[in-house]
C-alpha positions, 0 to 999 in steps of 0.5 A, spaced: 884 242 694 886 235 694 884 230 700 891 229 703 893 236 702 887 238 707 889 232 712 896 235 712 893 242 713 889 240 719 894 236 722 899 242 722 894 246 725 893 241 731 886 240 730 882 233 730 876 232 724 871 234 730 875 240 731 876 243 724 868 240 722 866 245 728 870 251 725 867 250 718 860 248 721 859 242 718 859 234 720 865 230 722 863 226 717 864 231 712 871 232 713 872 225 714 869 224 707 874 229 704 880 226 707 878 220 705 876 221 697 869 219 699 867 226 697 870 232 693 873 238 698 869 243 697 872 249 693 871 254 699 875 249 704 882 253 702 880 259 703 877 257 710 883 254 712 888 260 710 884 264 715 884 259 721 892 258 719 892 266 720 888 266 726 893 260 729 899 265 727 896 271 730 895 267 737 902 264 737 905 272 736 900 274 742 897 280 739 897 286 743 890 287 747 888 294 742 889 290 736 886 283 738 878 283 736 878 291 734 870 292 732 870 292 725 876 289 723 875 284 717 877 277 719 874 274 713 867 270 712 869 265 717 870 268 725 875 262 727 875 264 734 867 264 735 866 258 730 860 261 726 859 265 720 859 272 721 857 278 716 862 283 714 858 287 709 
């Protein structure tokens, strides 16, 4: 993923660098470094952005309560709603 693609995706989601960093579990400076090409964007970022985009899409559709957060439902390696890594093993 290129730096400008990361920035465009972040802005499309309406997130600040700080908010995205919190969701990724990294510092705001890391996100800033990626966007300004001071560091390479890690290979896992596109996947994580995909999970965040899916979560935003689900929120805008307003899932019925019985589907939202069903125990055992795989949301990906990153639980966007809780801002922490989850173990889906």
